[in-house]
C-alpha positions in Angstrom: -94.8 -117.8 -32.3 -90.8 -117.5 -31.8 -91.1 -120.4 -30.1 -91.8 -122.4 -32.7 -93.6 -125.6 -31.5 -96.4 -125.5 -28.7 -98.2 -127.9 -27.2 -101.6 -127.1 -26.7 -105.4 -127.5 -25.7 -108.5 -126.9 -26.5 -111.7 -126.4 -24.5 -115.3 -125.7 -26.4 -118.7 -125.8 -24.8 -119.3 -128.5 -27.1 -115.8 -130.8 -27.2 -112.5 -130.8 -26.1 -109.0 -131.4 -27.8 -105.1 -131.1 -26.8 -101.8 -132.2 -28.8 -98.9 -130.4 -30.4 -98.7 -127.6 -33.1 -95.7 -125.9 -35.4 -96.4 -122.6 -35.9 -93.9 -122.4 -38.8 -95.7 -124.4 -41.0 -99.1 -124.5 -39.7 -99.1 -128.5 -38.7 -100.0 -130.3 -35.8 -101.7 -133.5 -34.2 -104.6 -133.2 -32.3 -107.2 -135.8 -30.3 -110.7 -134.8 -30.0 -112.9 -135.7 -27.7 -116.5 -134.9 -29.0 -120.0 -135.4 -27.3 -121.3 -139.4 -27.2 -117.9 -140.6 -28.4 -116.2 -143.1 -26.0 -113.0 -142.3 -27.7 -111.1 -139.7 -29.1 -111.2 -138.3 -33.1 -107.7 -137.7 -34.8 -107.0 -134.4 -35.7 -104.7 -133.7 -38.3 -103.3 -129.9 -39.8 -101.1 -129.7 -42.9 -100.6 -125.6 -43.3 -103.8 -124.6 -41.8 -105.7 -127.6 -43.1 -107.8 -129.8 -40.7 -108.2 -134.0 -41.6 -110.3 -135.4 -38.6 -110.9 -139.8 -38.8 -113.1 -140.5 -35.8 -112.6 -144.1 -34.8 -115.4 -145.6 -36.9 -114.1 -143.7 -40.4 -111.9 -145.8 -42.8 -109.9 -142.8 -43.2 -109.3 -138.8 -43.0 -112.1 -136.7 -43.5 -110.7 -133.4 -45.3 -112.4 -130.5 -43.1 -112.1 -128.1 -46.2 -113.1 -124.6 -46.2 -110.1 -123.3 -44.7 -110.8 -124.7 -41.7 -108.0 -126.4 -39.6 -110.5 -127.8 -37.3 -113.6 -129.5 -37.1 -116.9 -127.1 -36.1 -116.9 -129.2 -32.5 -114.1 -126.8 -31.6 -115.2 -123.9 -33.6 -113.6 -120.7 -32.5 -110.6 -122.7 -31.5 -108.0 -122.0 -34.5 -104.8 -122.7 -33.0 -103.2 -120.6 -35.5 -105.9 -118.3 -36.5 -106.5 -117.2 -33.1 -103.1 -115.7 -33.0 -104.0 -113.9 -36.2 -106.9 -112.0 -34.9 -104.7 -110.0 -32.6 -103.5 -108.3 -35.5 -106.8 -106.8 -35.7 -106.7 -105.4 -32.3 -108.1 -101.2 -31.8 -108.6 -101.3 -28.8 -106.7 -102.7 -25.2 -108.7 -103.3 -21.9 -106.1 -105.0 -19.4 -108.3 -106.9 -16.6 -105.7 -107.6 -13.8 -104.0 -110.8 -13.5 -105.1 -114.3 -14.0 -103.1 -117.8 -13.7 -103.4 -120.2 -16.9 -102.0 -123.6 -16.6 -99.9 -123.1 -13.7 -98.6 -119.8 -15.7 -99.4 -116.1 -14.3 -100.9 -114.2 -16.7 -101.9 -110.6 -17.2 -105.6 -110.9 -18.9 -106.3 -108.1 -21.8 -109.5 -107.9 -23.3 -109.1 -106.8 -27.1 -111.3 -105.6 -29.8 -110.8 -107.0 -32.4 -111.3 -105.2 -36.5 -111.9 -108.0 -39.0 -111.1 -106.3 -41.8 -107.7 -104.7 -40.6 -107.1 -108.5 -39.2 -107.6 -109.8 -42.7 -105.2 -107.5 -43.9 -102.7 -107.6 -41.7 -102.4 -111.3 -41.7 -100.0 -112.7 -44.8 -102.0 -113.5 -47.6 -101.3 -117.6 -47.4 -103.0 -117.3 -43.7 -105.9 -115.3 -44.8 -108.4 -117.7 -45.9 -108.1 -119.8 -42.4 -108.8 -116.5 -40.5 -111.9 -116.0 -42.8 -112.8 -119.3 -41.8 -113.1 -118.2 -38.0 -114.4 -114.8 -38.6 -117.5 -116.2 -40.3 -117.9 -113.7 -42.6 -118.4 -111.0 -40.0 -117.8 -107.1 -40.1 -118.3 -106.0 -37.2 -115.8 -105.1 -34.4 -116.0 -107.8 -31.5 -114.0 -108.8 -28.3 -111.9 -111.4 -27.5 -110.1 -112.0 -24.5 -106.3 -112.5 -24.5 -103.5 -113.7 -21.4 -100.0 -113.2 -21.7 -97.5 -113.9 -19.2 -93.9 -111.8 -18.2 -92.3 -113.7 -20.9 -94.2 -111.9 -23.4 -95.8 -115.5 -24.7 -99.4 -115.5 -25.3 -100.8 -118.8 -22.8 -104.5 -118.3 -24.1 -106.8 -116.8 -26.4 -110.9 -117.1 -25.9 -112.6 -116.4 -29.2 -116.6 -116.0 -29.3 -117.5 -119.6 -30.4 -120.3 -118.5 -33.0 -119.5 -114.9 -34.2 -122.2 -114.6 -36.7 -124.5 -113.0 -34.3 -123.7 -109.3 -33.9 -124.1 -109.9 -30.2 -121.8 -112.8 -29.4 -124.3 -115.4 -27.5 -124.0 -115.4 -23.8 -124.5 -118.1 -20.8 -127.2 -117.6 -18.0 -124.2 -115.8 -16.4 -124.2 -113.3 -19.5 -120.8 -114.3 -20.2 -120.0 -115.2 -23.6 -120.3 -118.8 -24.8 -116.4 -119.1 -26.1 -113.8 -121.6 -27.0 -110.6 -121.3 -25.2 -106.8 -122.1 -27.0 -104.2 -122.8 -24.3 -100.5 -122.4 -25.0 -99.0 -124.9 -22.6 -95.3 -125.6 -23.2 -93.6 -124.6 -26.0 -90.3 -125.7 -27.6 -91.8 -129.4 -27.9 -91.0 -131.9 -30.6 -93.8 -131.8 -33.6 -93.4 -134.5 -36.1 -93.9 -133.5 -40.0 -97.4 -133.7 -41.0 -98.5 -134.4 -44.8 -102.0 -134.6 -46.0 -103.4 -138.3 -45.3 -105.3 -139.6 -47.9 -109.3 -138.8 -47.1 -112.8 -139.7 -47.9 -115.4 -137.4 -48.6 -117.0 -135.6 -45.8 -116.2 -133.3 -43.0 -116.3 -131.9 -39.5 
């Protein structure tokens, strides 16, 4: 967060996104490539609120409900995912790993949702609650941190509603990654755009 801005990439089971974000203003501009679409959608984030415009849309759709990202990349909120770390009640070090060319230490964190919400500034709690999907039980996320103590990747289960996260055939959780790639990049100011009714 001290870097201020960042270039990010979001990888989910259903879609991918990339762009730039400003942590201080919780704003950003990303492109989202969804299944079945040949051209990416445009995602604007202003003060933690997402606005999505697909190529067939006449204007932006406000995602609503405190969501910064559309359902296709659920678990990929680049701001709230960092606030989840505030809820850490147990840390397990899993050794070294490379993230986008950066050497990192990979940790599995046990997150207490109530602690995460209580220790997050009030202005950001709505977005965090959206990510948590009403979950109250502890759950695990994976975090990759480089030698400068910068978070390089946060991996969050895509669906937090089930008590036990849904897994793939190899028993690994179905999750969404947010990769924090290049810190200190230029990010143009983002203001909420004119919208039509709907969502993502």
